[in-house]
N, C-alpha and C positions, 0 to 999 in steps of 0.2 A: 505493498499499500505504500504511494506516495506523500510526501508530508509536504506541507506549504508553509513558508516561513514570508512576512515583510519585513522590511528594513524600514523603519519608519522617520530613518533620520533626513537630514537636506542632502541634495545632489542628484545628479542624472536618475539616479536609478530610485526617488522619492517616490513610494506607493507600487513598487514592483513586486512582483510575491514570488519567492523563489521555490519551484518543486524540487523534493527530493525523494530520489529510488529509497527501495528498501533497503540495498546495501549500503547507501550512502548513510543510511540515519541509523543502520547497525554498526558501522566503524564511528561513525560520530556518538553515539553513545558508549560506547566500548572504551574512548577517550572519555566521555566525560565522568562514566565510573572511576577511571584510573585519576584524573584532573581535571573536577568540576570546574576549575577556573584557570584553564591555561593562558598562558602569554603568548605574545605573539610572536615572536621564536617558536615556540611551540605548535602551535596554529600553522605557523609555517613549514615546519617539519612534518606534521600530520599532512599534507598537500601533497609532499613531496612522496612522502612514504607509502601512501594510497593513491594510487593512480584515479578512481572511480570521483575523486574529492577534485582533480585537475580544471575542473569547469566552472568551480564555483570559488568566488572571489573571497579573500581571506577576511574583509569587511563582511560578508554573508554568515559566514563561519560565526566569527564575533558574535554578529546577532542571533543564531542558531543558541548557540552558547549561553547566550542571557536571556533568550527565551526558554531554553530549559531549566536554567536556575530557577525561572520565575515561578514556570509550574510545580517544580519540584518543592518550591516554596509555600506555593497555595495547595499542594497534598498534603505536606505536612500539616500546615494549619488548618486545615480540612480537619485530617486525624486528630489532632489536639481538640479541634473546637467540637467533634462527636463526643472525647472521651470524656471533656468537662460536662459537654450534657446529660451523658450517662450520669455523671457523678451527682451534677444537681438534682437528677430524675432522682434518683438514690436519695440525695441529701434530703431532699423537700418529701420524701418518704417517711423518714425516720423523723424528721422538724412533727410532719402530721401525727405519727403512733407521740411522739413526747409531748403535742399540744393537748391531744386525748387523755395522754394519763394525766397530765397537771388540770385538767378540766375534771376529769373525776377527782383526783386529791383536793380541789378545792371545793367541790362537793361535799365530800365525807368531810373537811373541816367545818363547814358550814351548817353539817348536819349536827356533828358534836358541838359546836357552839352551841344552837339550840339546845340540846340537850340539856348542856351544862347550866343555859339561863332557865329553864323549865326546874331544872332541879333546886336551884339557889332560891328560887322563888317559892316554893311550896313544902320544904323541910325546913326546921329547925335548925340553929346551929348545929348541934351535936350530929344529928342526921345529915346535914350536911356534910360533915366532915367525912364520915363514915359514904356517904353516898357518891361525893367524887370521887376518892378511891377506888368505890366499885366500878365507878363509870370508867375511869382512866386504864384500871385493870379489863373492860371490855371492850375498848377502844383497842388495845393493845394487843388483842387477844388474839388475832391474826397476825400479829407479828411474829409471836412465840408461843405458837400452841401448845398446848401440854401433850407430851407425847405418850401413847400408851405402853403397854409393857408388849417388847419384842424380843425373841429366840433368833439364834443363830442358824434357824433354817432355811429353807430356800426362799418356803413363805414369807418368813419373818423379815428379811432381808428384802423382797420386794416391797414389803408395806412399808418399809422405810425407806426404799426407793424411790416408792410413789409419791410418797411424804416430802422429801425434797425437791423431787421434781414440780411437784408443786407451789412449794416455799418459794423455789429458784422464782420462776416463772411471776410468780405474783411482784417480787424485786426487781423482776429484768425489764416487765412490760407493767407491772400493776402498781401500786400506791404503799406496798407493805413498808417500804421505808421511805424516807422524804429525801432527798435527793431535790442537793442543790449544785450552781455548776462550779467547776473547778477553777480557783482564781487561774487568769494568764489564758483560760481558752477560750478562741476564738472561732465558734465554728464556721464551715466552709467548705468550697471546694477540694482545696488544697491542705486542709487541716488534717489532721492526723483521724478526729472524728468528734465526737459527744464527750464529753467527758464530766462526769459528776462525783460528788464527795455527801458521805452521807451524814447527816444534822440530826443530832437524840439518840441513836438507837446504839445497840449493845455494841463493844466492841468498834472497829474500824470496817467502814466498806467503803469500797469505789463503784461505779458503774461506766459502761463506755461502748457505746456505738458506732460505728463507721462501717466503711466497706472497704474490700479488698477484692484482689484480682483474681480468687482462686476457686476452683471449686467447691463445694462444703464440705465433701470428704478427705480431700485437699487438706482444708483447713482445721477438720476434726484429727487428722492426723497429726499436724504441727502443734497443735495446742496439748496436745496427748503428751506428747514428748518436753514434758516442761524443763528437765536440764538446758534444753537445747538452747532456750530463749529466756529461761528465768536466773538470770549468774548465779544469784543465792541459793538456790536448789543444787544440792551435792547427789541427792538421790533419789528416785522414788522406785520400789518396789511392788510387784504385782505380787501379792503373795494367793491369790484366788481369783476364779473368773466361772462366771455362772450366768449360763443362757438364758432369757425370761421367754416365758410364752410368747410375749408379743413381739419377738424379733429383736428384744433389747440388748443388754448385757450389762450383768453388776460385777464387779471389781474390788476388790479388796485390796487397800493399798498401804504402806510407809512410807513416808515421806520426809527426808531430812531434810534441813533449811541451813546455810552455814551464818555464824555469826559475824553482822556488819564490822564489829569492831571486838579487841581485846577485853572490852570491859564487861561484856554481855556473853552470856552460855548459849549455845546453838539453840534452836529449834526442832521440834518433830510432830510429826500427824500422824494419828490412826485413822484412814480414810475410808470411807463406801462411794465411790464412784459408777454413775448410770450413764450408758447411753441409751438413745433410743430413736423413734424419728415419730411426731406428731399427725396428727391427723392431716395436717395440710402440706406436709413434706417438709419441715423443718427438722433441723435435725439439733439433739440437745444433748448436752455434756453436763450433769450437775455431778455435785460432790459435797460432801458432807462427815464431821468426825463422829466414828461412833465413839459412846458413852456407856458407862455402867448403866446408868438411868432406863438405856434403852434395852439392857436383856441382852445383847447383841455379841457377835465375836468381839476379844479383849487382846488387847497386846498392851504389855509389863511395859514397865517405864524404864528406859535405857539411860546408860552412864552418862553424863556428861552431857543430856539434852532438857530441856524443859517442853512437857508437852502443852502445846498449841491446842486450842480451835478453831476448826472451820467450822463454819454455820453456812447453811446451803448457799450454794455458791454454784456458778458454773457458768455452760456455754452456749446461748440459743443463736443458731446458724439457717440462715432462708436462703435457696438460690433466689440470685438477682435476675431480674429480667434482662437481656445481653449479654450474660455471663458474670461471674463471679460469685461474691456472698456478700448480705448485711446480715453485720454477725453482733449480738449483744452478750457485754463481759460483765459477770458481777464479782465481786470478790469481799469476800466478808469475814471477818476474821476478829479472834481473843489472842492476841499473843500473849499474855499475861505481861500485864508491865509491873506486875509487883517483884518479879526477877530480876530486875535491875535496877544501879542505883538511881537515885534519884533525878538526877541529873539527864539521863539518857532515857526517863519512861517518855517525855516530847514525840522519841523516835518511833514508841511502839504503841502511842496514842492516838497518831496522826493520821487521819484516811487519806491526807495529800501525800503523804511517803507513801503508802499504801498503793496509790493511781500509779504514781510515776512508775516505782520498782518494780509492781506486778501487773495491774490493769494494762496499763499504758505499752508496757515491754512487749506483750503479747500481741498488741495491735502495731507496733512498730517490726516484730518478728514477719509476722503476714504481709504487710505493705514492703518489707524490705525483700523478700523473696518472691511476691509478685512482680515486685521492678524489676531483680534479677532474671527473671523468666522472660518476661517482655527485653531486654536489652542485651547483648553481646554475650556471648559465654565465657568471655575470655577478657580478662582484664588485657591495657596496656602491657605490664608486669608478667605476664604468663600464666598468670594464676587466675583460675574458676573463682567465681564470687563465692562460693560453698568452700572453697579450702582457705579464703583469707579471713570468711567467717569463722570457720573452726581454730585458724589461729588465733583470733582475739579471744574464744572463748576456751584456747588452754592456758593464755597469757591470766585471764580472768580467773579461771577453776585454778590454776595454781599459787595464786596468789590468795585466795581464798583457804586452802589448801594449807597452804604455813601459817596465814594469818590464824587460823584455827587449830592445829597441830594436834588433829586426833591421833589418840594411843590406836588406832586400829589400821592406822595408816603406817605407825613404826616411829612418831613421834615421841620423843620423852626430853623432859624438862630437866636444864643444867643446875646447879647453885648458883646462888645469886656473888656478888659479890660485895656485898655488904648494903646495896642500894637497889631495892626493887623497882628502878622505873625502867629499866630495859628487862625483858625477857628475852632469854638464850635456849631455844629447842637445837636438838640433835637429831638428824634419821640418818640409819643406817639401812636400813630395809633394803634387799636386793629389787624392791619395785619400785622403790624413790629412784635409784639409780641404774635403773633398766633403763638402756637408750643413749644411758650418757657415756657412748664411747668416745672417751675421750683421748685429746692429744695436744702436745705444742705446736709451735709454730717450727719449730727445729727438728720436727720429727718424732724427739723421743715420745713415748708414751706419757699420757697423765696417770697418775696412780691415788686420783681422788677415789675414796673408799668412803664418803659418807656427806649428809648433807646437815649447816646450817642455820638457822633462821634466827635472827633479833627481830625484835618487834616494840613497839610501845605507842601508848595512846596519852594523848592532850588534847586541851580543852582549848578552845581561841574564841576572844572576845572580838566582836567590831569588825570582823575579816571574811568578806564574802568570799564563800568558798571559788566559785570562779573567778575571783579576781587572784587569789594565791597559786590557784592551779595552772593560772596562764603562765606568774612567775615563775613557777619551777620549772614550767615548761622550758619557755625562752630563756632563763636566764640560769641554765646550768649551773656554772660555773658559780654561782653563788654560794652553793652548799654540797656540791661534789665533791669527792676527793678522784683526781685524775689515777692515782696510784692505786687505790683499790677499785678502781675503775677497768683499770689496766689487769689487776688479779683476778679481777672477776671472768674478765674476759678471754686469757691468758689458756683457761682450762678447756676450751673452745675453740679459740683462734687456730685452724689449719692454714691458714693461709690466705692471701687478698682475697678481699668479697668482691665480686661483678658484678653488683647491680649498677643496672643502669637506670636514667629516667630526672624526669625534670625536678631541678631546686626549685623548692617555693618557698624559703625562706633559711636565710643564717643568720645563727642566733649565738651569740658569745662565742665563737668557734665552734659550734654545732649544725649539721647541716640537715635539717629534715627535708625528705625524699616520701612523697605519700604512695601508700597503696592501696586504702578507699577508705568510703566513707559510708555511712550512713544515707538515706536520702534526707532525713531530716537532719543532717550534720549534727546532728546530738554525740555522736562516737567518729575516730579518728585513727586508723588503723595508720603507723607510718615507720621508716626507718630511720634511724638516727646515726649520723657518723659523726666522732668525734675523733678532731685529729690534736696529735701534742700528748696523746696519753704514756703512759709508760716508762717514764725517764727515773730509773729507778737503776740500783744493780744488779737486778735480773733482767736488765733489757734486753739480754739475749733471749729470751724466752716472752717476753713482756713487749705485745704490739704498739706499736707507735699512732696508729689510729683502728680505734673498733668501731663496730656495725652495736646499735642495740635495736630490737623490735621494740616499740612501742605503742601503747593503746591508751587514747584519749578521750575521756567521755566529762560532761558537764561543763562543758564551757559556755554553756547560755546563763547567762546573769537573769535571766528574767524566766526560768523554768523553775517553778515553785515546788519545793521538796524536793529537788533531786540531787542526787552526792557527787561529787568529782573526783576521779578518780586520774590517776597518772600510772600506771605499771608499764615497766620495761625487764625486758629481758635477751642477753648479751647473745649473739645467732655466729654461726659459724659460718666459713666461706661458702657452703652448698647453697644454705637458705633453703634446705627442703622443708615440703610441711610437714613433715614428722620429724625436725629437726628439735635436738634436746633440749629444753626450755626451764630457767630459772628465773620465775618472775619476780621482783621486787616492784616498790612503789610505796606512793602516799594513796589513803582512801580519807575523803572530807566530806562528813556529813552533817546538814545542818541541824538543827534541835530546833527550833522556832521554825513555824511553817507560813511567819509575813511575808509577804515579798518582798526584796532585798533593791532599793534605792542604789544604782550604784550606775558607773561608766565607764568604758573600758579603758579610759585614759588615767582610771588608776592609778594603774601599775607605774604610771612616770613619776608620781609623787615617791612609790616606792622605793625605785630604784635613784633615786634623787637624794631619798635620805640614805641610803645606803651608802652611795659611790661619793656624794660630796658631803652630806653631814647637814645640821641643822642651819648652819649659816646661809647655806649657799639653795638650799631645798625651796623646790616652785613647787607649791603643796595645789591640789585641785579644787576648784572652785566649791566641789560638789561633795568636798567631804563634811563642811560646815552644814551641808543639806540633812544630814542622815545623822541624828544625835540617839537612835535607837540602839537600842543591844540586839547584835546579833550573837549567838552562842553557836558554838559546829565545834563536832567533834574530829581532830584528826587521826588517823591510825598510820601508822609507818610499818612494814616489815621487808628486809633484807635478807633475801639469800646468798650463801656462799659454798660453795665444792670445797671439799679440803681433806687432807692424807689424815687419817687416823690419830698418827701422833703427834700431830699440831694441833688439836684440838683448841687446849686452853690458850694458847697463842691465837687462833683465830675469833676464837669466843673474847678475848680481851680485845681483839681488833676492832671486831665487830659491836661491840658495846662503846667502843669511843667510838664509832663511825657515828652510830644513832644517836648519841648523845652529841653528838657535832651538830648533827641534822638538825635535832630539837633546837637547839642553841641559835640556828642559823632561821631556823622557821618563827622562833620567838625576835627574831630580831625583826623579819618581814613582817612579822604582825604589829608588832611595835610602830615600826614605821607606817603600817597601813590604818593605823589606829586613828578614828578621829578626835580623839583628847588629847592624843599625842602630839597631831599637828596641830591644835589649837593651842595649844600650850607650849609652841616654841616662839620666840620673839622672833622677829624679821621675816616671817613665812609670807610670800607672796603668791597670788592664784597664775598660773601660765599666760590669762589673758591681760595681767596686767603688768606683766616685766617689760621694760624700755626695746627688747631687742624684738619681741613678738610683734610689740605696736609697731613698729618701725618696717620690720617684714611686712605688714599687712598692709602698710601703706604705701612700698616699694611696690606690692601687688599688685593694688589698683591704680594708683598713676601709670606704671607700665599700659596693663591693659587698655586704659582710657585713651593713652597715647597711640597702640599700635591697634587699638579695635575700633576706636574712634565712639563710643559709648561706655556709661558707666556698668562698672561690674555690680556696686552694692544698689538696689533698686533703691531704698528707702534713703533718706535724708540724715546723713552723721557726718558729724562735726566731732572732733578729736577723735587723736589717736587710739585711744582707749575703747571708744565706739565704733570705731573702724575695723578695730580687730576683733570685738564681739560679736559685730554681724557678720564678718567674714567667718569664724569658728562657726557661727548658726547655721550657713548658708545651704541651702536642699540640696547643693550639685557637690560633687567630691573635688575639691580642689590642695593638691598637693604641689608640694617644690623637691628640685633632685638640683643636685649639685652638677656643675661644672667640670667633671673629670673623666678622662679617659673612660672609667667605669662608672657613670652616676649612681648615687645612692641619692634615697627621700631623707628630706632632714629638715621638713615638717609637713602637715595633713591638718586640714579643720576636721571636725569633728566627724562628717559624711565621708571624709576618705580615712579617717579610723577604719571607719562602719565598714567599708568597703572593702579595706583593703584585711579587716578582721586583725588590728594588730594595735599596740600601744606608741606614742609619741616616742619613748623609747627606744622598743625595739624596731621602729620606722626605719632608723638608722640603719637598721643593719641590713636593710634588704633594697635591692640591686634595682634600677629601672627595666631593664631586660629582661628580668625574670618575672614580674608580674604579663607579659605581654605572652603570646603564643605565636606559631615562627611565621604568621602572616604580619601582627601586628608589628613585631620587630622588624620586616622588612620595612611597612609602613613607616617604622621612625625613620630606620634607616633612612630611608630617604627624602625623609623630610626633614631632616635635621639641619643639613645646613639652610633650608631655607629659612628656617627659625632663626638662625644666627645671622643670616645677611637680613633677610626681609625683618624680622622681629616677631612675626607668629606665624601660626599654619592651623589650617580648620583638617579634623581628621576625620575620618570615616569610623559609624560605628561598627563593635567588633566585639571580640571577646579577651578578659583578662583574667588573670588569676589571683586570688586572695593568697595570703601568707598563709591559711591552710590547705589551701590546694582549691578550695571551692570556684568552678567558673563563676565570673561576673560578665555580664552582657550590658553594654552601654551605647545608646543611640548616637553620639556623636561626640567627638571632643575638641578642646581647643589648649593649644600651647601657645607661649609666649613670652618672649627673656624677659628677665625680669630686671630692671637698670636700679641702682644705688643714688645716691645723693650727687656722683660726682659723672652719672651718667654711663656708668661701667656696667657690665656685665655680672650681674652677683649669682642666678642663678635661672633654672628653667622653669615657669608655674604650668602645671596640665590642669586644666578644668573636664572632668568626666559628666555628661548629661545624661538623667533619665536612666540612671544604670538601676542593675538589679541582679541578684543572684539567679542563675539558671534552675 
């Protein structure tokens, strides 16, 4: 079939249609898939290589490629809009159901209010008290019904299962629990779903409704495999399976959860799980704890675990028109907060924490797998997404194992050195060492036959977990010891590591290479290259550069109730999927469920306080805005492989190392503390420094000089007002130095948000690293024009943030910034209408 193309540009061929033969179209399509935007030289080369295109002018081929790119863009946009429409349709259905549920809840409250009014008008005072108590009990009877005695027979278990199903459905779609929207959640087509937490019920509870692009049976399979998506789940053992007459399944489960910190014991559950299909075709998985009051099967207490209770919970999975599933999730637990120190009880009494750690984690796993199914099966690193998820899971699980130190895994506690601030555990079991076939870089085999873990916990005040974690990630040299890093790496360093990829950040001597991130970007898997380590007498076996596999999560400061983690492990040269890992790291858990008011540029003040001292500190203006007390608990755990005869030496080294880290973190916390900053004399806001005010004035004057218009629309007078307006400008504005390798020196708040960095870390990011290949070529071609003409307008494109996230921008402007002597001081870029892809 012939294809026509109209050249719409001026000239003698204006209005002329060019018809292509099927062979010509096939040749052009083949080149398009290889290179969608060929250069003029490549198009001429195509004409020479394909005789069938010899009768077509290069200009017409250029137009064909323009039209082909336009059609591809339209096709992708149509596909995207169809997907959004399906999401909106499903979301509308969910919202209508939620509206019906709320109307029922309102009707019930109105009825109960009338009931109370009637009783208070017709009874005496004494009778009023009794009647009100009875009314409350009656009103809540459907929430916590009295279960009749059961037994362990199949009929008794089925009776318990049916009651569990009814109670779960009343929570998922009914009014058994009063649900309120979770703080910080904004429903929409791109949101994770509708998330709510309980108000005024027994224990803690959370509910979520969402749309996932997987079939119901696949969703059920994933959710039943709780250890694969719930990082706190140590194990789920299925002890018995009973089929039911209605085609369902009853399972008896024993589940163990890791303790999130050294200050609390682990939890376990004795559960009944019931899987069935409703009359409308919906798939239901519901669970509840089995208790002695039900006369069902029992599970004796297990040492080192506190038996917690799961109230009727589960998953309602309904097929969605056009593919995918609509899922309702309910988690309802009593985590026995009495068993932990009082300072930690908010962690066990918060429905928000339960929603973040369990309910939303299930939805995120489903959305992530659905996203991977729809995308390329292999990442740019040659790893399948499932393999990268497995690496993340291994890092998290290894850290939890070291943190909890269960005796059935071979861990035993060493005696302390007179202080109990750091706990030392040793593991010599073959299972722990299996797979650690260690050797040094010089070829000699390692003789490490044990693993030691040093762990500790500390309470932090007024330090947002996300801010502290970002500092630990970007400023490793502030707390890490190079020699100890080299010691940890030497056991598995077998040669140079050949990891190829784009560097997205360079912070204090470390280079960050991205591996993967989840679609909500709440978790990042990356490789860290550390240079200049190993300067010790053992340099013959110590590497001068090392690589860490690192898992980073909890970077979103607006996520309420989520913990922040930085977990890493040295990796060997092979970097195989089953490579041995000894994870170490930090976990910071907020103890207050209130929303933290903070800004990413707060790390600026921390770095300034650490490096410059009180007299030169430039405090961020938002410190004084938050006078509330933010509490969190940080847990530290570091693992070391060692030879058995060196146990005492390694234990002493590990204690001192963890204590030095604790001291560094305390220094960091003090520098971040608003009370500390406000008590220092001479502290100034970054918006008040003369240097910043002068730079802002130069930026605006140069823009007016070259562009002929004002950069700032408002009438601003005075340097301080100009800087403040520039700082809050909606477009991302950033400056880079005039060096052979330009680095960023300043950015406004939008620029920091776009690059996902801080003012201090900004100075470690080079200009070329934020652009892709096409952007770098465009920049190189436009840079001479910027220096000669003074400005250049850049087409829209894609760049990368410091976290490796792609950022699209509609267009950009670059101009030369002149100082008072009209000499070039720096280059300023303004990215307009940017957004994360």
